[in-house]
C-alpha positions as CSV (number, residue, x, y, z in Angstrom):
1,M,77.2,10.7,136.2
2,K,77.8,10.1,139.9
3,S,75.0,9.6,142.2
4,L,75.6,9.5,146.4
5,F,73.8,7.2,148.3
6,F,74.4,6.2,152.2
7,I,72.8,4.7,155.2
8,L,73.0,6.4,158.5
9,F,74.1,4.5,161.6
10,F,74.9,5.9,164.8
11,F,76.5,5.1,168.4
12,S,76.9,7.3,171.3
13,C,80.1,8.6,172.7
14,T,82.2,11.7,174.6
15,V,84.7,13.2,172.6
16,C,86.1,16.8,172.4
17,F,85.7,20.4,170.6
18,S,83.1,21.9,168.5
19,Q,82.9,21.9,164.9
20,Q,84.6,25.3,163.2
21,T,81.8,26.4,161.0
22,E,83.0,29.5,160.1
23,E,85.6,28.4,157.8
24,F,83.5,26.6,155.5
25,R,80.6,29.3,156.1
26,Q,83.0,32.0,154.9
27,V,83.9,30.2,151.7
28,K,80.4,29.0,150.9
29,N,79.1,32.8,150.9
30,Y,81.9,34.5,149.1
31,Y,81.3,31.9,146.3
32,N,77.6,32.2,146.6
33,Q,77.9,36.1,146.4
34,H,80.0,35.5,143.2
35,R,77.8,33.1,141.9
36,S,74.8,35.4,142.0
37,M,76.9,38.4,140.3
38,L,77.4,36.3,137.7
39,N,73.6,34.7,137.3
40,N,72.6,38.1,137.3
41,E,75.2,38.8,134.5
42,F,74.4,36.2,132.0
43,K,70.7,36.5,132.5
44,K,70.9,40.3,131.3
45,K,73.1,39.2,127.9
46,F,70.7,36.2,127.7
47,D,67.6,38.6,127.7
48,A,68.6,41.1,125.6
49,E,69.4,38.9,122.8
50,T,67.1,37.7,120.2
51,N,69.0,35.1,118.1
52,N,68.2,31.9,119.5
53,V,71.9,30.5,118.3
54,I,73.8,33.2,120.3
55,K,71.0,32.4,123.2
56,T,72.3,28.8,123.3
57,S,75.9,29.7,123.3
58,I,75.3,32.2,126.2
59,K,73.7,29.3,128.2
60,Q,76.7,27.3,127.3
61,D,79.2,30.0,128.3
62,F,77.1,30.3,131.8
63,L,77.3,26.6,132.6
64,F,80.6,26.2,132.1
65,F,81.6,29.1,134.0
66,M,79.6,27.7,137.1
67,K,81.6,24.1,136.7
68,K,84.8,26.0,137.0
69,M,83.2,28.2,139.9
70,D,82.3,24.8,141.5
71,S,85.7,23.8,141.2
72,I,87.1,26.8,142.4
73,E,85.3,26.7,145.5
74,N,86.3,23.1,146.3
75,T,89.9,23.7,146.5
76,A,88.9,26.7,148.8
77,L,86.9,24.2,150.8
78,V,90.0,22.1,150.8
79,G,91.9,24.6,152.6
80,A,89.3,25.5,155.3
81,L,89.0,21.5,155.9
82,L,93.1,21.5,156.5
83,K,92.6,24.5,158.7
84,V,90.1,23.1,160.8
85,R,91.6,19.8,161.1
86,N,95.0,21.4,162.2
87,T,92.9,23.3,164.7
88,E,91.2,20.6,166.1
89,D,94.4,18.4,166.3
90,L,96.2,20.9,168.2
91,S,93.3,21.5,170.4
92,N,93.3,17.9,171.3
93,L,96.9,17.7,172.1
94,E,96.4,20.5,174.7
95,V,93.5,19.1,176.2
96,N,95.4,15.6,176.5
97,K,98.5,17.5,178.0
98,K,96.0,19.0,180.4
99,L,93.7,16.0,181.4
100,N,92.8,14.6,184.6
101,P,92.8,10.8,184.3
102,S,90.5,10.4,186.9
103,K,88.1,12.4,184.7
104,D,88.2,10.7,181.5
105,Q,86.6,13.1,178.8
106,N,86.7,10.4,176.2
107,E,84.4,8.0,177.7
108,I,81.8,5.9,175.9
109,F,78.5,6.1,177.1
110,P,76.8,2.2,176.7
111,Y,73.3,4.2,176.3
112,T,71.2,7.9,176.0
113,D,68.1,8.5,176.9
114,K,67.8,10.8,173.7
115,T,70.2,10.5,170.5
116,A,71.2,13.5,168.6
117,D,68.9,14.5,165.9
118,Y,69.5,16.9,162.9
119,P,66.9,19.2,162.2
120,G,64.1,17.4,160.0
121,G,65.4,13.8,161.0
122,I,67.4,11.3,159.2
123,N,66.1,12.1,155.9
124,A,66.9,15.9,155.7
125,L,70.4,14.8,157.4
126,R,70.6,12.5,153.9
127,Q,69.3,15.3,151.9
128,E,71.6,18.1,153.0
129,V,74.8,15.5,152.6
130,A,73.9,14.7,149.1
131,R,73.6,18.3,148.2
132,L,76.8,19.4,149.9
133,F,78.6,16.7,148.3
134,Y,81.2,17.7,145.2
135,S,81.0,14.4,143.1
136,D,83.4,15.9,140.4
137,G,86.1,16.1,143.0
138,V,86.3,12.1,143.3
139,Y,88.6,10.6,141.2
140,S,88.2,6.6,141.4
141,E,89.0,3.8,138.5
142,T,86.7,1.2,141.0
143,N,83.0,1.5,141.1
144,P,81.5,2.0,143.3
145,V,83.5,3.8,146.1
146,K,83.0,3.4,149.6
147,T,84.1,5.2,152.8
148,N,82.8,5.3,156.2
149,V,82.3,8.5,158.0
150,A,82.6,9.5,161.9
151,F,81.7,12.5,163.1
152,V,80.6,13.8,166.9
153,V,77.8,15.8,167.6
154,E,78.7,18.0,170.7
155,K,76.6,19.6,173.7
156,N,75.9,22.3,171.5
157,G,75.1,20.5,168.8
158,K,78.0,21.3,166.3
159,I,79.8,18.4,165.1
160,S,83.5,18.1,165.6
161,N,86.4,15.5,164.7
162,V,84.8,14.1,161.2
163,K,87.1,11.7,159.7
164,A,86.4,9.1,157.0
165,D,88.5,6.2,156.1
166,G,87.6,4.8,152.8
167,D,90.4,3.9,150.7
168,N,89.8,6.3,148.2
169,F,91.2,9.4,149.9
170,T,89.5,12.1,147.4
171,F,86.2,10.5,148.5
172,N,87.2,10.6,151.8
173,R,87.9,14.3,151.6
174,Q,84.9,15.6,149.8
175,A,82.8,13.3,152.5
176,E,84.6,15.1,155.5
177,I,84.2,18.6,153.6
178,A,80.4,17.8,152.8
179,L,79.7,17.0,156.6
180,Y,81.5,20.1,158.3
181,S,79.8,22.1,155.6
182,L,75.7,21.5,157.1
183,S,74.4,24.3,157.6
184,E,72.5,23.5,160.9
185,K,73.2,22.3,164.5
186,F,71.9,18.9,165.6
187,S,70.1,18.8,168.9
188,P,72.3,17.4,171.7
189,A,72.2,13.6,172.8
190,V,70.9,13.5,176.7
191,I,71.7,11.2,179.5
192,N,69.4,11.9,182.7
193,G,68.6,15.2,181.3
194,D,71.9,16.4,180.5
195,P,73.6,17.1,177.2
196,V,76.4,14.5,176.1
197,R,78.7,14.1,173.4
198,Y,77.5,11.7,170.6
199,R,78.9,10.1,167.9
200,F,77.4,9.4,164.5
201,R,78.9,7.1,161.9
202,L,77.8,7.4,158.3
203,P,78.5,4.8,155.6
204,L,78.7,6.3,152.2
205,T,78.6,4.7,148.6
206,L,79.2,6.7,145.4
207,N,78.5,5.0,141.8
208,I,79.9,6.3,139.0
209,E,78.3,5.4,135.8
């Protein structure tokens, strides 16, 4: 069994561009629809069966298909991650070419009047990341596995530039997918009444038992 634990730290800064959530939303919606259809079909078969041995077999088949669905969905999410990252990198290159050196959009603020917040607070963010994290996609010969994920909360509350820098590539990738898949927007950080870009750092530890 794999269990995920993490502590949330944060610091403020300005960085560029909003999160491409649509790519991940489309993948999630597509596979959730298929899970619903599979669930309905297996439930009909299960309810119609009177033999308890066959009922148990139907249940095992259902769990097997759902596990396969999770794996297939993860492959699609990896593709979405690569597409989003490429889009953000290209956008960053374009902005850097046009950037006026006298107006540094990457300035790091020493403080904020109000930090960025996820709906429901830090505990809600922790629960959402743990729910979205696909631990079966992590392959490691060491235990525990650790990474640090940094991401930017934009002025509009979306997140961007999610980067995990741990030693395990598969753990980094799943952490980034989980962050990009967050369903809610943050309330932005504020300085002097104006929203500003804000960076969070999220250490993650995965215990494999």
